[in-house]
C-alpha positions as CSV (number, residue, x, y, z in Angstrom):
1,M,65.2,-1.0,57.0
2,T,65.0,-1.5,60.8
3,I,61.7,-3.0,62.0
4,L,60.6,-3.1,65.5
5,V,58.3,-6.1,66.3
6,F,55.9,-6.4,69.3
7,G,56.0,-10.0,70.4
8,R,58.9,-12.5,70.8
9,T,57.5,-15.8,71.8
10,G,54.5,-15.9,69.5
11,Q,54.5,-18.0,66.4
12,V,54.8,-15.1,63.9
13,A,57.2,-13.2,66.1
14,Q,59.6,-16.2,66.2
15,E,59.4,-16.3,62.4
16,L,60.2,-12.5,62.1
17,A,63.1,-12.7,64.5
18,V,65.3,-14.6,62.1
19,H,65.2,-11.7,59.6
20,A,67.9,-9.1,59.5
21,G,67.1,-5.7,60.8
22,V,64.3,-7.0,63.0
23,T,64.2,-6.3,66.7
24,C,61.6,-8.3,68.8
25,L,60.2,-7.1,72.2
26,D,58.9,-9.2,74.8
27,R,56.3,-8.3,77.4
28,F,59.0,-7.2,79.8
29,Q,60.2,-4.7,77.4
30,A,56.9,-3.5,76.2
31,D,53.7,-4.7,78.0
32,L,50.6,-4.5,75.9
33,A,48.5,-4.4,79.0
34,Q,50.2,-0.9,79.4
35,P,49.5,0.7,75.9
36,Q,51.7,3.8,76.6
37,S,54.6,1.6,77.3
38,C,54.3,0.5,73.6
39,A,54.2,4.0,72.3
40,A,57.3,4.9,74.4
41,A,59.2,1.8,73.1
42,I,58.6,2.9,69.6
43,R,59.9,6.4,70.3
44,A,63.0,5.0,72.0
45,A,63.8,2.6,69.1
46,S,63.2,5.0,66.3
47,P,62.6,2.2,63.7
48,T,61.7,2.7,60.1
49,A,58.5,0.4,60.5
50,V,56.6,-1.4,63.3
51,I,54.9,-4.8,63.2
52,N,52.6,-5.9,65.9
53,A,52.7,-9.6,66.3
54,A,51.6,-9.8,69.8
55,A,48.0,-10.3,71.1
56,Y,45.6,-11.7,73.5
57,T,44.8,-14.9,71.8
58,A,43.0,-17.1,74.5
59,V,39.7,-17.2,72.6
60,D,37.8,-19.0,75.3
61,Q,39.3,-17.2,78.3
62,A,38.5,-13.9,76.7
63,E,34.9,-14.5,77.4
64,D,35.7,-13.9,81.1
65,E,38.6,-11.4,80.5
66,E,37.1,-9.1,77.9
67,T,38.3,-5.9,79.5
68,L,42.0,-7.3,79.4
69,A,41.5,-8.6,75.9
70,N,40.4,-5.2,74.8
71,V,43.4,-3.3,76.3
72,I,45.9,-5.7,74.6
73,N,44.2,-6.3,71.4
74,A,42.5,-2.7,70.8
75,D,44.1,-0.1,73.1
76,A,47.7,-1.1,72.7
77,P,47.8,-1.4,68.8
78,A,45.8,1.9,68.7
79,A,48.6,3.5,70.8
80,M,51.2,1.9,68.5
81,A,49.5,3.1,65.4
82,R,49.2,6.7,66.7
83,E,52.9,6.9,67.6
84,C,53.8,5.5,64.1
85,A,51.6,8.0,62.5
86,A,53.3,10.8,64.4
87,L,56.7,9.4,63.3
88,G,55.6,9.0,59.8
89,I,56.6,5.4,59.6
90,P,54.3,2.3,58.5
91,F,52.6,0.0,61.0
92,V,51.5,-3.5,60.2
93,S,49.3,-5.5,62.7
94,I,47.8,-9.0,62.4
95,S,44.2,-9.5,62.9
96,T,41.8,-12.5,62.5
97,D,39.0,-14.1,60.7
98,Y,37.2,-13.9,64.0
99,V,35.8,-10.5,63.2
100,F,33.3,-12.1,61.0
101,D,30.3,-14.2,62.0
102,G,31.2,-17.2,60.1
103,S,28.0,-17.3,58.1
104,G,27.6,-18.6,54.6
105,E,30.2,-20.2,52.4
106,A,31.7,-17.4,50.3
107,P,35.2,-16.3,51.3
108,W,35.2,-13.1,53.3
109,K,36.3,-9.9,51.6
110,P,38.2,-7.1,53.5
111,D,35.1,-4.7,53.1
112,D,32.5,-7.2,54.1
113,A,30.4,-6.5,57.1
114,T,31.9,-7.6,60.3
115,G,30.1,-9.4,63.2
116,P,32.3,-11.0,65.8
117,L,30.8,-13.9,67.7
118,G,32.8,-13.5,71.0
119,A,34.9,-11.3,73.0
120,Y,38.2,-12.1,71.2
121,G,36.7,-11.1,67.9
122,R,35.2,-7.9,69.3
123,S,38.7,-7.0,70.9
124,K,40.5,-7.5,67.5
125,L,37.9,-5.6,65.6
126,A,38.3,-2.6,68.0
127,G,42.0,-2.8,67.5
128,E,41.4,-2.5,63.7
129,Q,39.2,0.5,64.2
130,G,41.7,2.2,66.4
131,I,44.6,1.5,64.0
132,A,42.6,2.9,61.1
133,S,41.6,6.0,62.9
134,A,45.3,6.8,63.8
135,G,45.8,8.3,60.3
136,G,49.0,6.8,59.4
137,A,50.3,4.3,56.8
138,Y,48.8,1.1,58.2
139,G,48.4,-2.4,57.1
140,I,46.0,-4.8,59.0
141,L,46.5,-8.3,57.9
142,R,43.5,-10.7,58.9
143,T,44.6,-14.2,58.9
144,S,43.4,-17.6,60.0
145,W,44.4,-21.0,61.6
146,V,48.0,-20.0,62.3
147,V,50.4,-23.0,62.5
148,S,54.2,-23.4,62.9
149,A,56.8,-25.5,64.6
150,H,56.6,-22.9,67.6
151,G,54.2,-22.6,70.4
152,N,50.8,-24.2,70.8
153,N,48.9,-24.8,67.5
154,F,46.7,-27.5,65.9
155,V,49.5,-29.1,64.1
156,K,51.5,-29.8,67.2
157,T,48.4,-30.7,69.1
158,M,47.5,-33.3,66.4
159,L,51.0,-34.7,66.3
160,R,50.9,-35.3,70.1
161,L,47.5,-36.8,70.3
162,G,47.9,-38.8,67.2
163,V,50.6,-41.0,68.6
164,E,48.7,-41.3,71.9
165,R,45.3,-42.4,70.5
166,D,44.0,-44.7,67.7
167,R,41.0,-42.4,66.9
168,L,40.2,-38.8,67.2
169,S,36.9,-36.9,66.8
170,I,37.6,-33.7,65.0
171,V,35.1,-30.8,63.9
172,A,34.5,-31.0,60.2
173,D,31.9,-28.1,59.7
174,Q,34.4,-25.2,60.2
175,I,36.2,-24.4,57.0
176,G,39.2,-22.2,56.6
177,G,42.7,-21.9,55.3
178,P,45.6,-23.1,57.7
179,T,48.2,-20.4,57.4
180,P,52.0,-21.0,58.2
181,A,53.4,-18.3,60.5
182,R,56.5,-18.3,58.4
183,D,54.4,-17.0,55.4
184,I,52.6,-14.5,57.7
185,A,55.9,-13.1,58.8
186,A,57.1,-12.7,55.2
187,A,53.8,-11.0,54.3
188,C,54.1,-8.5,57.1
189,L,57.7,-7.6,56.1
190,T,56.5,-7.2,52.4
191,M,53.7,-4.9,53.5
192,A,55.9,-2.8,55.8
193,R,58.4,-2.2,53.0
194,Q,55.8,-1.3,50.5
195,L,53.9,0.9,52.7
196,A,57.0,2.9,53.5
197,E,57.2,3.6,49.7
198,D,53.6,4.1,49.2
199,A,51.2,5.1,52.1
200,G,48.4,4.9,49.6
201,K,48.5,1.0,50.1
202,A,47.2,1.4,53.5
203,G,44.1,-0.7,54.6
204,V,42.8,-4.0,55.6
205,Y,43.9,-7.3,53.8
206,H,43.3,-10.9,54.1
207,F,45.8,-13.7,54.0
208,G,44.9,-17.4,54.5
209,G,46.4,-20.6,53.3
210,A,45.2,-22.5,50.2
211,P,43.3,-24.7,49.6
212,N,40.4,-24.4,52.0
213,V,39.9,-27.3,54.4
214,S,38.0,-28.5,57.4
215,W,39.7,-29.1,60.8
216,A,39.0,-32.8,60.2
217,G,40.5,-32.8,56.8
218,F,43.6,-30.9,58.1
219,A,44.0,-33.4,61.0
220,R,44.1,-36.2,58.2
221,A,46.7,-34.4,56.2
222,I,48.8,-33.9,59.3
223,F,48.8,-37.6,60.1
224,T,49.5,-38.5,56.6
225,E,52.5,-36.0,56.4
226,A,53.9,-37.3,59.8
227,G,53.3,-41.1,59.0
228,I,50.9,-41.4,62.0
229,E,48.2,-44.1,61.9
230,C,45.3,-42.4,63.6
231,Q,41.6,-42.5,62.4
232,V,39.7,-39.2,62.3
233,Q,36.1,-39.2,63.0
234,D,34.1,-36.1,61.5
235,I,31.8,-34.3,64.0
236,P,29.8,-31.1,64.0
237,S,30.8,-28.1,66.2
238,A,27.7,-28.8,68.2
239,D,29.4,-32.0,69.5
240,Y,32.4,-30.1,70.8
241,P,31.0,-27.1,72.7
242,T,33.4,-24.3,73.7
243,P,32.9,-21.3,75.8
244,A,33.4,-19.1,72.8
245,Q,31.6,-19.8,69.6
246,R,33.9,-20.4,66.6
247,P,33.0,-19.1,63.0
248,L,32.0,-22.0,60.8
249,N,33.2,-20.1,57.6
250,S,36.7,-18.8,58.0
251,R,37.4,-18.6,54.2
252,L,39.2,-15.5,53.2
253,D,39.3,-13.6,49.9
254,C,43.0,-12.7,49.5
255,S,42.8,-11.1,46.1
256,T,43.3,-7.6,47.2
257,L,46.6,-8.5,49.0
258,E,47.9,-10.2,45.8
259,T,46.9,-7.2,43.4
260,T,48.2,-4.5,45.9
261,F,51.3,-6.1,47.4
262,G,52.0,-9.1,45.0
263,I,51.5,-11.5,47.9
264,T,49.8,-14.8,47.0
265,R,48.1,-17.3,49.3
266,P,50.6,-19.8,50.6
267,D,50.3,-23.5,50.1
268,W,49.6,-24.9,53.6
269,Q,50.4,-28.4,52.4
270,Q,54.0,-27.3,51.7
271,G,54.1,-25.3,55.0
272,L,52.9,-28.5,56.8
273,S,55.7,-30.6,55.2
274,D,58.2,-27.8,56.4
275,I,56.7,-27.7,59.9
276,V,56.8,-31.6,60.4
277,S,60.4,-31.5,59.0
278,D,61.5,-28.7,61.4
279,L,60.0,-30.6,64.4
280,K,61.8,-33.7,63.4
281,T,65.2,-31.9,63.4
282,T,64.7,-30.1,66.6
283,H,63.4,-33.1,68.7
């Protein structure tokens, strides 16, 4: 199977790149700000499946750049999905828990009512709608709190700050599942392969690490894993204001992904151990 991936430098794209048969495109080869260039790239490559691992992910900046976020997160994936539908090949795209309003404490199911709190969430939801309306064999994988040894993410930020400071104040009222990018990449590949055989599996699915934890609790686990002595003080989101509001409840019900594709929730604690180990060997 030959798989074309949009994205090269992102966390999931870098994990996908190590797999055989995968070709990753950077923004110079396919600019998501020019959606038709993405469709043209698919036609030129003639792959057997496409995975979109690229996105506008600057959550706060999106509040001031919603038009651009919409082009990259909505128009481009929709153009990719239409081209894949025309070619009769599966299309898998990564989405986010930010399509929900974060209310309550129950894990979000794929068919729950959406209600994005900000521009980023709205742009990703619009992308989901465009993909679904394209009419092809598609898989939308909503995930949360992506972490890896690559790029910028919470684990790497905590590892840096933890050695610089004796104490950190971390938000404790946002709950979710940290999700290793390596596991997201594997899930996307599994979905693409199975969708190629059974288009009836098309739809929206959830994938988040287990067990659910707060950002503060996750920070403590990071320091323990890395052997860093840094105290964590729990604070509410109200004490750490940001331009874009974050959902308090990012718990995801991942049961349909398991029943349909046989993909289980990843253990983020094992993933964290792998990330810390990878970083030690590369630095």
